[in-house]
Every structure is written in C-alpha cells, then in structure tokens.
C-alpha positions as CSV (number, residue, x, y, z in Angstrom):
1,M,-42.5,-17.6,4.3
2,A,-39.9,-20.6,2.6
3,L,-40.2,-21.5,-0.9
4,E,-42.9,-24.4,-1.3
5,I,-42.3,-24.9,-5.0
6,P,-41.6,-28.1,-5.9
7,R,-37.8,-29.0,-6.9
8,D,-38.4,-29.8,-10.2
9,I,-40.6,-27.1,-10.9
10,E,-38.3,-24.3,-8.8
11,K,-35.4,-25.7,-11.1
12,T,-36.8,-24.6,-14.4
13,L,-38.4,-21.0,-12.9
14,P,-36.8,-17.0,-14.3
15,P,-34.6,-16.3,-11.4
16,R,-37.1,-13.5,-10.8
17,V,-40.3,-15.7,-10.0
18,R,-38.4,-17.8,-7.7
19,T,-37.6,-14.3,-6.1
20,D,-41.2,-13.0,-6.0
21,L,-42.7,-16.5,-5.1
22,A,-41.2,-16.7,-1.7
23,A,-42.5,-13.6,-0.7
24,F,-46.3,-15.5,-1.1
25,S,-48.2,-16.8,1.5
26,S,-48.7,-20.8,0.9
27,K,-52.3,-20.3,-0.9
28,Q,-51.0,-18.4,-3.1
29,Q,-47.8,-20.3,-4.0
30,Q,-49.9,-23.5,-4.2
31,T,-52.8,-21.7,-7.1
32,F,-48.8,-20.6,-9.5
33,V,-48.0,-24.7,-8.9
34,D,-51.5,-25.7,-10.2
35,L,-51.5,-23.4,-12.7
36,Y,-48.4,-23.6,-13.6
37,K,-48.2,-27.8,-13.9
38,K,-51.5,-27.2,-16.3
39,R,-49.9,-25.2,-18.6
40,E,-46.7,-26.3,-18.3
41,R,-45.3,-28.2,-21.7
42,N,-42.9,-31.0,-21.5
43,K,-40.1,-30.7,-23.0
44,T,-39.5,-34.0,-24.2
45,I,-42.9,-34.4,-25.5
46,M,-42.5,-31.7,-27.5
47,I,-39.1,-32.8,-28.8
48,I,-40.8,-36.0,-30.0
49,L,-43.4,-34.1,-31.7
50,S,-41.2,-31.8,-33.8
51,I,-39.8,-35.2,-35.2
52,F,-43.0,-37.4,-35.6
53,F,-45.8,-34.8,-36.0
54,P,-44.4,-31.4,-36.2
55,I,-47.4,-29.7,-34.3
56,Q,-45.3,-28.6,-31.6
57,M,-45.2,-24.7,-32.8
58,F,-49.4,-24.7,-32.5
59,F,-48.8,-25.8,-28.5
60,L,-46.2,-23.5,-27.7
61,G,-48.5,-20.9,-29.2
62,K,-46.6,-20.1,-32.4
63,V,-49.7,-20.5,-34.6
64,G,-48.7,-18.1,-37.2
65,L,-45.1,-19.9,-37.5
66,G,-47.1,-23.7,-37.5
67,I,-49.5,-22.5,-40.4
68,I,-46.7,-21.3,-42.0
69,F,-44.4,-24.5,-41.3
70,W,-47.0,-26.3,-42.5
71,L,-47.7,-24.4,-45.7
72,T,-44.1,-24.7,-46.9
73,L,-44.1,-28.4,-46.0
74,G,-41.6,-27.7,-43.2
75,G,-39.3,-25.7,-45.3
76,L,-39.3,-28.6,-47.6
77,G,-37.8,-30.6,-44.9
78,I,-34.8,-28.1,-44.4
79,W,-37.0,-26.1,-41.7
80,W,-38.6,-29.9,-39.9
81,F,-34.7,-30.7,-38.9
82,V,-33.7,-27.2,-37.9
83,E,-36.6,-27.4,-35.9
84,I,-36.1,-30.3,-33.7
85,F,-33.1,-28.8,-32.4
86,L,-34.9,-25.0,-31.8
87,T,-38.0,-26.6,-30.0
88,A,-36.4,-27.4,-26.9
89,G,-35.4,-23.5,-26.2
90,R,-38.9,-22.3,-27.8
91,T,-40.2,-24.7,-24.8
92,D,-38.6,-23.3,-22.4
93,S,-39.4,-19.6,-23.3
94,Y,-42.8,-20.6,-23.3
95,N,-42.5,-22.1,-20.0
96,S,-40.6,-19.0,-18.7
97,N,-43.2,-16.4,-20.4
98,M,-45.9,-18.9,-18.7
99,A,-44.7,-18.9,-15.3
100,E,-44.3,-14.9,-15.4
101,E,-47.6,-14.5,-16.8
102,I,-49.0,-16.6,-13.8
103,L,-46.9,-14.7,-11.3
104,A,-48.7,-11.5,-12.2
105,D,-51.7,-12.8,-12.7
106,I,-51.3,-13.7,-8.1
107,K,-50.6,-10.6,-7.9
108,V,-53.2,-8.5,-9.4
109,S,-56.0,-10.9,-7.5
C-alpha cells in the first residue's frame, strides 16, 4: 500500500519508521499521523523557549535535566547559552523516538 503520510511529517521520520509505515493500512497510517501530530514538538518553538524561557527540556521529556538546569541557574548562564544550540538536535531526537514508540504501539494493537 502506498505511503499516505504528509510530506512535512514523512521527511522528519527515521528511515525504519517510513519503511514500516509503508506496509500499514491507510487506517493505521492515519492513526499514526494523528498521534504524531499530537505529540510532535516543533523545533522552532523549542528553540524560542530555550532562548526566552528555558523550559524546553521539560517538554522534551528531560525533567531531571530541566530541574538541574533551573537549580544551577542555567549553569550560571553558560549552560543556557549552550542549550540554545543543543535544543534543535534534542527536538529531532525526541520526535524520532516518539515516532518509533507510536509505531510500536500501533503494531501491538
């Protein structure tokens, strides 16, 4: 069955997820897209958060790291500055892991 995933989502998915989705029915693909859209984190918004109000780690599932960040006041500003550049990669990693989790959940059900 042809992959019916929107292009903006498809290009962000890991290759293994795209391959597995191609074998899914249209209904399963739509379920994946719906769940992915609900849980996906927007890279631009996460970067803006990291600059102006650094709470992005909590949104990316790094609660412990977020607490340490706040307790150290962003490493006295040094960690805060570095985090601005790390956030894009962390967001991509979060979205990839989340896509694989959704895929595994759909396979089970």
